[in-house]
Structure formats: structure tokens, C-alpha cells
N, C-alpha and C positions, 0 to 999 in steps of 0.2 A: 426586837422581837427574835422568838427562837422557834425555828422551825417544828412541826410538828413530827415528831417520829411516829410511825403507824409500826406498827407490832404484827403481824397476821403469822401464821402460821399453817401448813397445807399438808395434810395428811396426803401421804400417797401410796395406793392402795398395792399391798402384797399378795405376790402369789403364796395360792395356798400350800406350795410342796416345797419352796424356799423363802427365803428375806429378797429376793430380787423386784422390780416392779412390774403389777398386770399389765400383757398386753393381748391374750385369750381370755375368751371363757367357756366352761363343756358344760354344756344343756343337756348333758344326760345325769352326771353326776355332781353336778352344780359346784364345782370348782373353777378359781380363780387363777390362771395360769401363764406363768411369763416365755418368753422367748425358747430359752433351754427345755425347761420343761413340756412345751407343749410339744417338740420336735422329734423326744421320747416320746409324752404320750398319745403320739397319735402310728406312732409303730408296732408298743406294745399288744400283744393277741389281747390283754385284758381289758384292752380301752381303745384299738386301732377303729370299735363300729360303732362309740361315742360322736358327736355331733359339738366337735368342737370349729368356731368362730371367733370374729374379731373382739375384743371386747362393747364398741360401741354398737352391737347388734344385738348384747342383752337387754340393750333399752330402745331397741327399734329406733338409735339414729340413723341419719344420713350426710353424707355430705353434701356440702350444700355446690348444684350444678349451675351455670352461668347458664341464659336461652340468649337468645339472638341480641343484636347491637344494640337495639332499643326498650330493652330488659334486662337489662343487666344486672338488679336488683329484686327480681324473678325467678324461681326454681317452676322447673318441669315436675304437677302436678298428679297427672294422670299417664296414664300408656294404653297408646293403640291396639289392641291383638290383630288384628288382622295386616295392619301395616309394623308393629314390633318396632315399636317405635316411641321413644315419651314424648308426649306434646301437652301444649297449654289449652286448658281449660278451658278459661276466660280470659278478658286481655282486656283493657282500660281503654283500650284505643279500638273502640267497635269496626272502624273502619280504617285497621292498619293493615299492611301487609301479612302479618304475623297473625291477627286476628281473622283472618282469613284462609289460611292456612289452619288454624286449630276448628273453625267451626263449620266451615265449608268442604274441607276435604274430608276430615274426620267426621263430615254431620252424621253420617248413617253407619259408623264401625263401633263396634262395641270399647268399651273404655273401661279401665279399671284404674284404680287407686295405684300409687307408687308401691307401699310395700305389702299393696294385697299380690300385686306384679311379680316382686321381686321375691317374695316368697312362692309362688307357682315354678319364675326358672329354679330357684334352689333347688326345691321340692325333686323338678325333674330333674337335674345334677347332682343330685343331693351321693347314687351310688356311683357315681362317673368320679365328682372330687375327691369321696373317701379310700376309693378304688387308687387313684392317682398320689392322695397324701401317706396313705399309706402301705400302699402295692408298690406302686410303678416306680416313686423317690427311691422308699429302701432298696429295690430291688436293685435301680441304676444303681446306688452307693455301692452295694456289693461286689457288684460287676466289675466298680474300680476297685474297688480294695481287694478282689482277686485278682483283679489284671495288675495291679500293682505290687501284691505277695508273687505273681507268677515271671513279671518282668525280674524282682531284685533276686531269684531262684535262677533266671536266665541270664541274668548277670555272674552271678558266682561260676554257674557254670560256665559259662563264657571267662571269664581267666582261664579254667583251667585244660578246658581245650586249645585257646589261645596259648599255654606256656605247653600241649603237649605239639599243637602244629609249630609251634616256634623249632622246639628241639629234632623234628620231624625238618623242619626246612635249613635247618643247620644243617645236619647231616647229612641231605640231597645236595647243598650248597659245597660241603664238603667233598661232594663224590665229584660236582660237576668243575669244582675250581681242579681235580686232580685230571678230569678229562681236557680240560681248555690246556693244563697245564705241561700235560705230555702231548697235547696236539700242537703246542708251540712248539717245546722243544724239538717235534718231527722236524717241522716246518723251517726252523733253523739250520738243524743239521741236513737236509735235504738244501737248504739255501746254500750253505757253509761248503757244499759236493761239487754243487754249480758252479762259484768262484772259486773252488782249486782247480777244474778242469780250466777255466778258462785263463787262471791265472798262468797254468801252465803250456796254453799252448802261446799265448803271448810272450812267453819266458823264451821256449822254445824258438819262435819265429826272430827274438831278438838276437838270441845267440849266431844263429842263420846270419843275419844281419853284418854283425860284429866280426864274422870270422872274413866273412867278403872282404869289410873296408880291411880288417889287418892284410890281406892278401896281397893288395894291393899299396902296401904300406913297404912294402920289400922290391917296389921298383919306382925308385927316385927318378930315377933317368927320364921315364918315362912320366912325366907330370901330367901331358896332358892328354894322355890316355884316363890318368885313374880319372881327371877333372871330369874327360866327356864319359864318364864310368858312372861315379856322382851324378849327374847329369840326367843319364837315362835310367839309371833303374830306378825301379819303383819299390821302394821299402815297403817295405809289411805294417797298414795305419793302426795304428794302437784303436781301438775299442777306447770308446767313453764309457767311465762307469757306470754297471748298471741303476737305474732308478728302485731305491729300495722301496719304493709304494707299490711300485707293479712288477717287483721280483721277491718279494715278503710276503706274498699275500698267501693266506689261509689256505692251506692243501691236506683235505684229508686224503692219506692210505688208505693200504689194505687192510696194515694192523688195526685200524679203528673203528669201534663197533661204534656206528650211530646208533643202532637201534638202542642204546641205553640213553641217550640223549635224549633220544627223539622223547622216552618214554619220560624218563624225567622232567621233560618240559609240558607234555600233555600229563600228567598227573595234580595239575592245578583245576580244580574245578568250581563254576560259578553256579550257588545255588538259587534260586529262583525263590522267594520271598513270598510269603503265602500270609493270609489273612488270618493275626489272631481270632482264637475262638474263646469269648469273653463270658461266655454262659455261666453263671453262678448255679451251684445245685444245691441239693436240703444241707449238705456237709459245710454248705460255708453260712444258710441263710440260717441253721437252727442249729441248737445245742441240747443234752442232756443235763438236769436241773441234779443238784444233788439229791436233790430227795424229791417226791412227787407230794404237789399239791393237793388238797381238799380244797373243791370249786364250791362244791353244791350237793346233798344227799337230799333225797324225797321220799315216798310211798305213793307208789302208783296204786290207787285204791282200788282201779275196771278189774286187776288181773290177779291172780293168785300166788304168781311167781314172776317171776323175770327168766322164763326159759330163754330167749334170745330176742337181740333187740338190732334195730338198725336205725340210722342217724340219716334223718333228713336235711335238715336244718339246725343252727344253733340254739331254737328254740321248740322243733317238734319232733319226734320217736314215736318208730313204730316197737312196741312190748306184747310178746304173744305169752300166753299161760297156754297148759294142758287143753283149754276150752275156748279162749279168744286171741281176737289179734287188736290192740289198738294203739288209736294214734294219738299221743300224749303231749301237750302247751307245758313244756316243760319250766315255765315263768309262772302259768297260772296251778299248774297241775288239774286243770279239764280234762277231759277225753273229748278229743274233735272227732274222732270217724271210730268204727268198727268193725271189725271185718267177722263174718257170723260163719263162713264156709270151711273156715282155716283148718292143717290135719290135727288129728287127737294129740299127736305124740310133740310136744314141745319140746324136749332137751335134745333139738338140735335147728342146727340154721335154717329151718323154712321158712324165710326170705329174705330179700334183698330188696333195694332200690337203686334204679337205675339213675342217669346221668340229668333225666328230667324228674327226677323229682318222684318216680311214679313205685308204685308199691308190685313187686313179681314175688308171688305164695305160692305156695302147694298145698294144694286141698285135701279135704276129707278122701277122696276117690281118685288119689296119686297125680292127677292133671297139675300142670304150671298153669298159674293164670297171672293176666295181669291187669291191676288197678287202677285206669288212667284218669288225670287232672278232671274230668267229667264226672269223677263216681262209678263209669261204667266199666263192668269186667269183662276182660277178654282171652277164651285160651291160646293159650301159647303153646304148648306141648300137652297131646293127652296121654292119659294112661296107655303105655304099649302092652301087648298082649303076649307078653311074656310074662316070666317066671319074676324080674327084674322088678324093684320098687323103689322110689324116688326116698332120698335120703334128707337131701342138701343141698340149695342153690346160692348160688353167686353172682351178680354183675362185675366183669370185671371194667374197673377205669377205663385202663386205656386202648381197651379192641371195641367193650360194647359188647362180648360175646356172653352166654348166660353160660356157667358150667353148673351141670347136675352131678348130683356124686351118687352112685346106683350100688344097692346092693341084693343079695339073695337071700331071701329066710329063713333059711334051711338049718338044724340044729346040726350036721354033720357037715356042711360045705360051706367054708367062710369062702367068699369073693365077692366084690364090690370093682367098678369100674365108677370112672369120668370124664363123661359124654360131656363137649363141646357145642354147644348151639349159637346160631348166628340170629341179626335180628328176622328173619323169617322163619326161624323155628325151625331150620333143617339143621340135620347134625353134619359139625366136620373134621369131629376130631372125636379120637375113644383114647383115653388113658388105660390100662398098659395097653401096649397093641402086638403081644403076643399072648402068652399063656405066664412068665411069669408075674406073681401077688406080689403088687403095692398094697395094698387097701384089704380089711377084712368087714367094717362095718363104720363108713365116715359117716361124723355127725357135725361138722361144721367146715369150713369152705371159706378159703379166701387166695388172694392173687397178691404177691407179694410185687415193689415196686422192679423187681429186677426182671421180673416175667416169672415167677415161679410159681407153682402154684402148692399151697400148703394147707394140709385136710389134718384135721385131729382125727383119729382113729381110737374109737372109748374101748374095741376088741382087744389090738393090739398093743392099746397100752403105753402108745409114741403118738408125734407128730410127726405126718411122714409127707416130706416137700420133694415133689418131683420138676425138672425144666416145664418151659412151656410146649417143648418137643414133645413132653414125655419120659423121659429120661429121667429116673431114678438118681436124688442127690446124698440124700440122707434122711436118714429117722431117728427123732428125739426123742429118746426113752426117760428122762431124768437128768440134772447135775451131778449125779453123779456116776460113777459107775456100779450099775446094780440094785440101783433105785427104780421104783415102780411109778408109775403115775397112773392116773385117770383125767387124760384129757379132758374137758369140754368145749368153751368155747375159747376161735383164736379167731388171733390178725394181726393186721400190718401199722407200722406205724408211718410217717415222712421220711423216717431215715436208715429203713427197711428192717427195722427189728420185728422179730417176730415177738408176741405176745401169745402166752396161752394161758388158760384157767387148769390147774391140778385142784381138782377134788379130794385130793387123798392129802395133801398137805396146806390144802386150804389155801393158796397165792396161786398170783399170777408171776408167772415166770418170765424174763424176757433174755433171747438170744440172737444173736447176729444173724444176716443172712446165709450163713453157711453151716448153721447149728449148734456152735458155741454157747455155749452159758456165761450170759453177763451177770446177773442180778435178778434178786427177785424184787421185785417190784411192789406189791404188794401183798401184804399180808391178812390175819385173822385180829390181826391186834392195827392193821390201821383204821382209820375212821371213817365209816360206812359198809365195812365190813363184818360179817355180824357171825354170818354160818357160811360163810366161805363165798365165793365169786365162781360165778357159774357162763354167764354171757360177756360178750366184747363188741366194742361198735368204736370207733376210731373216727374222727373228725378233721378229718383234713383242712380245712377252713380253721376253724379259731386252734387246732392242734389239742385237743382235749381228747382225755380214753372214758368211754362211757363204760361202767361196770356193773352188771343185774345179777343180783342174787337170788337164791332160794324164798326171803319171805318178802318178797315184791320191792326192794330196798332198789335203788337207782342211783349212785353215787357217780358225779363226776369230779375228773383228776386233771393235774396239768404236770406234765414229768417233760414236756418240751418247750423252749423258750427261744425267742429270737436273740443273735447276737444283736444286742443293743451297743454299736460299737463308736454313732457318730453321734453322743452326744451333742457334742458343740457344736453341730452342723446346721447353719441356716434352713428353718424351711420355709416356703412361700405358703403368704395367705391364704386362709380354703376361701 
């Protein structure tokens, strides 16, 4: 009888992005991912906040876990919230030790199903897991890549330093050899002179003895007297040959300069090693894209124009016009909150957001107020009893200080200052310190990552940048000499670039931190830019640029992305 052959085909689920086998699943965008694509997916700025899990969690499957030895065919089916351990809810042996443990010890405790407990724990640690997979691991890898590049540069530099040191050592070795040779020659000369004197003394004594012996040779008749003379006469004893090890010692004479030898030997220095700093900066983490990519554009229905915008979260943004200030949900387009007492003039940076996502704005009465998380309003800085009027506000991300741009509204007096306030509302700095005029009418203000204060001055037709100490660094008036700009919104990104909206050319221009023009980032031909950009805000969390226009259009762009260098790296399961 012939054996029966069974032909069966198994379909292996493939990745949605490549032909490899599926191992992970993205619940946010409903995609199957392999290990390679998942490693890229969790660090890409567009998808790093997505929920990516192992594929078996898509079907709510668990790996079987054995219980006690007497219940190897059963699994834990309940979770005790009080004890935070998995337990058996029932046992077929009611009087066993396991049943006693399951029913008596956890009798008054609150029990959950294993899947419910798992989902609860996962939601509690969701942010932590996303931060580890998309931020910590990526940052550590970039640190190692940075360290590798630094070590490689140090190796190349060491070869040059070693070659230079070798040449110096050769020169110093030649000098040292010359000194030793000269010292040796002088020592030999000194020893030779000493031997010459000793030989002369021995030779003279020998000649005197020989002369006496020859004198008695002429008296052969008196041999007895001669023998008595030889017996009694004390001939000079020849000294033994001096030992070279004691006579040929190295002796430094007066002519030898010992300071030169000491200096040559003491120039060798041993430097204590320091711990290498492997902190990776934003230049290693991010890079400019070839061209900006439009992510989203929509109309803010609650305002007439986007005079100024302040990003709160990736899905929430404050937008103001001449009459209102609203908090908008960018996902649904709904208005979440509205502030009524906002300043009438909207074409200025009249509001900002601190690190606790609280709104700080300028009201109609020139007071600086803060909208707390409980929707209660608190006055931070009251209107001063001076002709100065507040124009723009900004919270420093590095120090938490409040920067306020002020000016005097008089036709013949163009004078403006910047005041810095601490958390308590006390003024701690004023720019400029002297009578030197840096500003005329500051409309928008921001701070760069190096501490520079960037001001968009509409009356001066320039972007004025000062250091954190109040020293004027530069003023940007346009991409070319003789050009005139009408600056509005201004912001900085993660690479310390300065972005400014020019109403004259209807563009967004990008500068480096030293004021050199780099490129025109956006123009009126760009998607989402219709009648020209007026306001901007940069989201450091997702590296997105928010641009507002005069026809209440809010557009989101990306022109900075991560270095996706370790696409082949193994990533741990979430």
C-alpha cells in the first residue's frame, strides 16, 4: 500500500512595508511590521507615538503560563489588585493547599481578569514604554555612534600627535646622546690623565732602583756587601692595576651643564585621563530634509485670522485674532476653550505657553495674566504707571523666565526695551542697559537654544538678535544687501535655526544662529500658504512647524527629521 502524501500550503503573513515575515502590529495605522521595519517605525517622528505591539496581542492571545506543580495543565485566570499577583479563581481540588491559597488568602481582595489587568498595566506604563522605545534607545544608539566617530577622529589625531612626538623624541634623544658622549669622553680623558701620572711615578721609582742596583754591579770584590744591600733595601712595591669599575666612574666636570640634562628628562609629562563626554547634541540627532513636507492644513473657524499661534501639544494650539484667543484641537478642529479679554491688536506675540502647558497672555488693559490648568486666571504683571506699553511676551524654555517687549507709542519717539521677569513677576533684567537703541517696536519675540534673544521689529524692518546678557549680536534685514523686509512671526527650531515670516516677499526665511541667510523655507507657492505667512510656532516634541496665515489657515510642516541610521538594529519587544 502506497503511503498517503499530504500536500499543505501555509501562508505566512508578510510585512506591510517589505516582503519579510510579520512580527509586530501597529494599532494606530493598522499595519503589519517586521522586526526591521518596526525598528524604524518606533523612532520615526511621524510614527513614534503609535502603539506598536507584538503581533499576538492583536488577537488578545497570551502565552500559557504554568501554575503550581500540581496544576501544570492550568493557567492563571485572575489577577489580585491588592497583592499584585496572578491567582487561580477556582481549583478542582477544594481542599488542596492551592485552593486554600486561592480562596482564603484573596477572599476579600478585588480580582480582575488577566486580560483586563494586562491592559490596565499596559496603559499605566504606555508613556514609559513609548519613551524607552522611541527616545531612550535611539538616543543611546546615537550616543554610541557619536562616541565611535569621536574615537575615530581621536585615533587619526593620535597618529599625527605620535608622529610629531616621535620626531621631538628623536631630536631630544640626539641631544641626550651628544651630552652622554661628551660626558664619556671627558671621563675617559680624566681617567687617562690619572693613569699617566701613576705610570710616571712608578717609572721614576723603578729607574731609581735600577740605578742603585747598577751602582753595586761595579764592586764584584765585595759580593757580600752587595747581597746584604739587596736583602736590607726596601725596593718600591709596584701598585696593583686600578680596578676599572671604581676608577672609570661617570664624573661630571664643571664644564658639563647638568641643567640641560635635567630639563630634557623632566619634559616627559603624564596627563591624567578624563571621562569622555558622549552627550549627543541635536546636530547628531536631527538633519534638514531636502524640502519641507506639508503634513496638514485646515481652517480655524473660531478666528478671522491667525495673528499669533502657540503650540501646547501635538494636537492642541492657541490661536488669536483681533477679538478672541481660542484653544483649538487640531485633530477634530473643535474649539476647546476661549479667552475673551485678550488684547485687541493681534499682529504681535501677545501670548505664550510655559512648560506646564499654561497660557500666559496680554489682556486689553496691558496686564500679563496666566490661565492656570483649572481655568482660573491670575495676574502676573500689572500695567506700569509709565508710558511704556507691552507688546509681546515669551516664556524662556531654558530658564522659565518671562520676556516682555515694551515700547512707547509716540510719533517722534522710537524707543523700546525688553524686560525679563522671574516666576514671582519681579524684573531681573532690562535690555538694553544703556541709552543704545536696539529696538523700535518689537512685535514678536523668541529665544534660541544658545540663549540669544530674537526679536522681530516691524518698524526697523529687521530681526534683531542680542545675547542673553543684552549685548547686540546682529540685525538681519534681508537675504541680500539693500533688500527690505516686513518681519512678522519669528521662531527657532531644534538646530538653532532662526525662522522669520517676511510680509514683503510672502516667504518664511531660514537663518543660522549667527544671522547668515540659508534658504527660503516656504513661499506663497507652498501648499497651505495662500496670502502669505504671518505667525509661526515650533513643536520640539514632534519637530513640526506651525504656520498661520491671514485667512485663518493653519498649516503644519516638517523640514527636520531624525537620522535613521540603525535600521538594521535589533529592538526589544514592547
